[in-house]
Backbone as numpy.savetxt, mean C-alpha at the origin, in Angstrom:
# Nx Ny Nz CAx CAy CAz Cx Cy Cz
15.46 4.73 -8.06 14.54 5.79 -8.06 15.33 7.16 -8.03
14.97 8.18 -8.53 15.74 9.36 -8.44 15.82 9.98 -7.28
16.57 11.13 -7.14 16.68 11.69 -5.91 15.58 12.88 -5.67
14.98 13.18 -6.81 14.01 14.34 -6.74 12.67 13.63 -5.94
11.76 14.63 -5.57 10.68 14.24 -5.01 9.76 13.29 -5.99
9.32 12.16 -5.58 8.47 11.42 -6.49 7.12 11.74 -6.41
6.55 12.22 -5.36 5.25 12.58 -5.33 5.10 13.93 -4.48
5.21 15.12 -5.04 4.79 16.15 -4.32 3.56 15.95 -3.61
3.29 16.49 -2.38 2.10 16.09 -1.56 0.84 16.51 -2.33
0.92 17.56 -3.11 -0.33 17.97 -3.87 -0.60 16.82 -5.04
0.29 16.35 -5.72 0.11 15.30 -6.54 -0.32 14.02 -5.89
0.17 13.82 -4.70 -0.17 12.65 -3.97 -1.59 12.78 -3.45
-2.08 13.97 -3.12 -3.52 14.14 -2.76 -4.48 13.88 -3.86
-4.07 14.47 -5.02 -4.67 14.24 -6.33 -4.94 12.72 -6.60
-3.81 12.04 -6.57 -3.79 10.56 -6.92 -4.79 9.85 -5.84
-4.61 10.24 -4.64 -5.55 9.60 -3.60 -7.02 9.91 -3.95
-7.18 11.03 -4.34 -8.60 11.54 -4.53 -9.21 10.68 -5.70
-8.41 10.62 -6.90 -8.77 9.95 -8.02 -8.95 8.57 -7.71
-8.20 7.90 -7.04 -8.19 6.68 -6.73 -9.48 6.29 -5.95
-9.82 7.23 -4.89 -11.01 7.06 -4.05 -12.33 7.11 -4.85
-12.16 7.92 -5.86 -13.59 8.24 -6.56 -13.41 7.51 -8.03
-12.52 6.60 -8.06 -12.48 5.52 -9.21 -12.31 6.20 -10.49
-11.54 7.38 -10.37 -11.15 8.06 -11.78 -9.68 8.12 -12.15
-8.95 7.45 -11.24 -7.61 7.31 -11.57 -7.27 6.36 -12.80
-6.40 6.93 -13.71 -6.15 6.12 -15.00 -5.49 4.77 -14.40
-5.83 3.69 -15.00 -5.05 2.31 -14.48 -3.60 2.45 -14.66
-3.21 3.19 -15.84 -1.61 3.17 -15.90 -0.94 4.16 -14.73
-1.61 4.77 -14.03 -1.04 5.65 -12.99 -1.17 4.83 -11.65
-1.75 3.62 -11.64 -1.88 2.95 -10.35 -0.68 1.98 -10.34
0.54 2.57 -9.95 1.63 1.81 -9.89 2.05 1.33 -8.38
3.23 0.94 -8.17 3.77 0.59 -6.74 3.78 1.79 -6.04
4.34 2.76 -6.53 4.42 4.24 -5.65 3.08 4.67 -5.31
2.02 4.44 -6.41 0.89 5.02 -5.98 0.06 4.22 -4.76
0.35 2.87 -4.80 -0.05 1.90 -3.69 0.50 2.49 -2.36
1.86 2.75 -2.34 2.37 3.24 -1.20 1.83 4.61 -0.66
1.61 5.53 -1.56 1.09 6.73 -1.25 -0.31 6.60 -0.59
-1.09 5.74 -1.38 -2.43 5.51 -0.74 -2.41 4.76 0.71
-1.55 4.01 0.88 -1.37 3.27 2.11 -0.97 4.25 3.24
0.10 5.10 3.10 0.38 5.99 3.95 -0.88 6.96 4.26
-1.47 7.44 3.28 -2.57 8.46 3.41 -3.75 7.78 4.30
-4.00 6.35 3.84 -5.05 5.73 4.81 -4.62 5.61 6.25
-3.32 5.20 6.52 -2.93 5.13 7.85 -2.88 6.50 8.51
-2.49 7.46 7.87 -2.47 8.88 8.45 -3.89 9.28 8.67
-4.82 9.17 7.98 -6.12 9.76 8.11 -7.08 8.82 8.84
-6.84 7.40 8.87 -7.87 6.61 9.47 -7.31 5.67 10.59
-6.06 5.68 10.90 -5.41 5.00 11.83 -5.81 3.59 11.90
-6.42 3.05 12.99 -6.74 1.54 12.96 -7.87 1.04 11.95
-8.53 2.11 11.53 -9.55 1.68 10.45 -9.14 1.76 9.03
-7.90 1.94 8.96 -7.24 2.11 7.63 -7.40 0.96 6.83
-7.34 -0.31 7.21 -7.47 -1.45 6.31 -8.96 -1.51 5.85
-9.89 -1.33 6.71 -11.36 -1.38 6.06 -11.54 -0.27 5.08
-10.94 0.85 5.21 -11.01 1.99 4.20 -10.33 1.55 2.86
-9.10 1.00 3.01 -8.30 0.47 1.68 -9.11 -0.58 1.05
-9.53 -1.52 1.69 -10.31 -2.57 1.19 -11.49 -2.25 0.41
-12.26 -1.24 1.06 -13.47 -0.76 0.40 -13.20 0.03 -0.89
-12.20 0.83 -0.82 -11.75 1.65 -2.01 -10.98 0.85 -3.10
-10.23 -0.04 -2.59 -9.48 -1.03 -3.62 -10.55 -1.90 -4.41
-11.45 -2.36 -3.66 -12.42 -3.15 -4.32 -13.36 -2.36 -5.27
-13.73 -1.17 -4.97 -14.36 -0.20 -5.89 -13.50 0.19 -7.09
-12.32 0.37 -6.89 -11.40 0.84 -7.91 -11.27 -0.34 -8.88
-10.83 -1.38 -8.30 -10.59 -2.64 -9.30 -11.96 -3.01 -10.16
-13.09 -2.83 -9.50 -14.40 -3.07 -10.14 -14.46 -2.05 -11.33
-14.20 -0.68 -11.03 -14.37 0.28 -11.97 -13.55 0.18 -13.28
-12.35 -0.67 -13.05 -11.51 -1.08 -14.32 -12.10 -2.18 -14.94
-13.15 -2.92 -14.49 -13.59 -3.94 -14.97 -12.92 -5.28 -14.77
-12.14 -5.27 -13.64 -11.28 -6.40 -13.21 -11.67 -7.01 -11.97
-11.20 -8.12 -11.58 -11.54 -8.82 -10.48 -10.14 -9.11 -9.86
-9.20 -8.00 -9.34 -7.90 -8.11 -8.86 -7.83 -7.91 -7.44
-8.63 -7.74 -6.59 -8.45 -7.50 -5.17 -7.78 -8.63 -4.48
-6.71 -8.46 -3.66 -6.02 -9.51 -3.01 -5.84 -9.30 -1.50
-6.64 -10.00 -0.89 -6.80 -9.84 0.73 -5.44 -9.78 1.38
-4.60 -10.94 1.05 -3.42 -11.11 1.85 -2.34 -10.08 1.41
-2.31 -9.66 0.04 -1.32 -8.59 -0.36 -1.73 -7.28 0.25
-2.95 -7.12 0.37 -3.30 -5.74 1.03 -2.95 -5.71 2.45
-3.26 -6.77 3.24 -2.76 -6.84 4.51 -1.25 -6.69 4.56
-0.45 -7.39 3.87 0.92 -7.18 3.92 1.55 -5.90 3.65
1.04 -5.24 2.58 1.58 -3.85 2.22 1.14 -2.94 3.37
-0.01 -3.13 3.92 -0.32 -2.16 4.96 0.46 -2.35 6.28
0.81 -3.60 6.50 1.55 -3.90 7.64 3.11 -3.29 7.30
3.57 -3.53 6.13 4.90 -3.06 5.66 5.12 -1.57 5.84
3.94 -0.91 5.36 4.18 0.69 5.52 4.19 0.99 6.96
3.43 0.48 7.77 3.36 0.61 9.19 4.62 0.31 9.89
5.09 -0.95 9.49 6.33 -1.40 10.27 7.51 -0.70 9.81
7.75 -0.54 8.50 9.05 0.27 8.03 9.11 1.61 8.30
8.02 2.33 8.62 7.85 3.71 8.94 7.77 4.09 10.35
7.81 3.13 11.29 7.58 3.53 12.69 8.68 4.28 13.17
9.88 4.22 12.52 10.98 5.16 13.21 10.82 6.59 12.86
9.85 6.92 12.12 9.65 8.45 11.95 9.07 8.87 13.27
9.68 10.14 13.60 9.33 10.68 15.07 7.86 11.01 15.21
7.28 11.67 14.17 5.98 11.91 14.33 5.01 10.89 13.82
5.51 9.62 13.58 4.63 8.58 13.22 4.04 8.61 11.77
3.08 7.97 11.45 2.49 7.81 10.21 1.51 8.99 9.93
2.09 10.15 9.68 1.35 11.22 9.44 1.42 11.74 8.00
0.53 12.59 7.34 0.53 12.93 6.18 1.18 14.41 5.99
2.52 14.21 5.69 3.35 15.36 5.49 4.33 14.98 4.30
4.81 16.12 3.70 5.71 15.91 2.65 6.97 15.10 3.11
7.43 15.44 4.17 8.58 14.58 4.70 8.32 13.17 4.85
7.17 12.82 5.48 6.89 11.38 5.63 6.51 10.81 4.20
6.06 11.48 3.44 5.77 10.96 1.94 7.10 10.64 1.41
7.95 11.59 1.28 9.36 11.40 0.70 10.10 10.20 1.47
9.93 10.06 2.75 10.70 8.99 3.39 9.97 7.75 2.88
8.71 7.75 2.71 8.02 6.39 2.42 8.34 5.91 1.01
8.29 6.88 0.13 8.69 6.75 -1.24 10.17 6.33 -1.48
11.23 6.72 -0.69 12.60 6.42 -0.86 13.10 5.32 0.18
12.16 4.83 0.80 12.38 3.69 1.83 12.90 2.56 1.02
14.22 2.15 1.36 14.89 0.92 0.57 13.99 -0.41 0.57
13.34 -0.68 1.75 12.54 -1.74 1.87 11.33 -1.73 1.11
10.53 -0.64 1.32 9.30 -0.29 0.64 9.17 -0.20 -0.94
10.28 0.27 -1.42 10.40 0.43 -2.82 10.57 -0.97 -3.63
10.92 -2.02 -2.85 11.02 -3.35 -3.27 9.77 -3.99 -3.62
9.35 -3.95 -4.88 7.91 -4.43 -5.11 7.83 -6.00 -4.72
9.00 -6.68 -4.72 8.82 -8.03 -4.28 9.07 -8.38 -2.92
9.04 -7.42 -1.96 9.35 -7.49 -0.68 8.47 -8.50 0.05
7.25 -8.77 -0.49 6.40 -9.80 0.19 7.14 -11.18 -0.02
8.03 -11.36 -0.90 8.59 -12.65 -1.09 9.50 -13.02 0.07
9.99 -12.08 0.88 10.62 -12.28 2.22 9.78 -13.12 2.95
8.60 -12.89 3.03 7.73 -13.47 4.06 6.71 -14.65 3.50
6.53 -14.64 2.22 5.57 -15.46 1.65 6.22 -16.25 0.40
5.86 -17.43 0.33 6.30 -18.33 -0.85 5.17 -17.73 -2.08
5.70 -17.75 -3.19 4.80 -17.40 -4.27 3.72 -18.37 -4.40
3.80 -19.63 -4.09 2.71 -20.57 -4.25 1.58 -20.09 -3.23
2.01 -19.78 -2.04 0.94 -19.36 -1.04 0.29 -18.02 -1.37
1.19 -17.02 -1.65 0.68 -15.63 -1.94 -0.25 -15.69 -3.25
0.05 -16.48 -4.31 -0.84 -16.42 -5.36 -1.99 -17.49 -5.21
-2.07 -18.07 -4.15 -3.26 -19.22 -3.98 -4.57 -18.44 -3.96
-5.68 -19.23 -4.27 -6.93 -18.56 -4.15 -7.35 -18.11 -2.74
-6.88 -18.97 -1.99 -7.23 -18.75 -0.47 -6.64 -17.39 0.02
-5.31 -17.04 -0.37 -4.71 -15.80 0.00 -5.35 -14.59 -0.74
-5.93 -14.82 -1.89 -6.66 -13.86 -2.62 -7.83 -13.28 -1.94
-8.51 -14.39 -1.26 -9.87 -14.27 -0.71 -9.91 -13.90 0.85
-8.95 -14.38 1.40 -8.70 -14.29 2.94 -7.39 -13.99 3.23
-7.08 -13.50 4.46 -5.64 -13.26 4.93 -5.17 -14.53 5.41
-4.11 -14.85 4.87 -3.22 -16.03 5.45 -1.94 -15.58 5.96
-1.37 -16.18 7.04 -0.26 -15.88 7.68 0.95 -16.19 6.67
1.99 -15.48 6.86 3.23 -15.77 6.06 3.75 -17.28 6.36
4.34 -17.66 5.42 4.93 -19.31 5.41 6.48 -19.06 5.52
7.08 -17.95 5.32 8.49 -18.03 5.23 9.11 -17.13 6.47
8.45 -16.09 7.03 9.03 -15.26 7.82 7.81 -14.54 8.52
7.69 -14.55 9.76 6.62 -13.88 10.54 6.63 -12.35 10.48
5.46 -11.82 10.54 5.52 -10.24 10.62 5.95 -9.95 11.95
6.76 -8.79 12.22 7.22 -8.35 13.42 6.80 -7.00 13.58
6.73 -6.40 14.88 6.31 -5.08 14.99 7.58 -4.35 15.55
């Protein structure tokens, strides 16, 4: 990733708004967008973040005419954002600094980070897509 700001907060807020009202173009829904949305939901909804993310992800995927919601992957990335960002002094808040820290985090920018915790066979299983399954390689830690 480049050293310049990946998502100025105004762009991030626009991305989140478009995602939430299902107008975000599919080609703009990339890994960085997922991270931005996860931080936003954590910052705005705290413990209710997962329910909000699930609701909006299911609606967005449906708006694209797809059936791509993945329960375990959603749980994993929400946990990862929370886990790898806990060292930020003011927590998971919606600020440009925290947004920059999130986007440039060496762990979170690894799209395949989930493979440290899950075998591909388990993560891609129908069960994992429909309901949360615990990791089979490495347990989540806080």
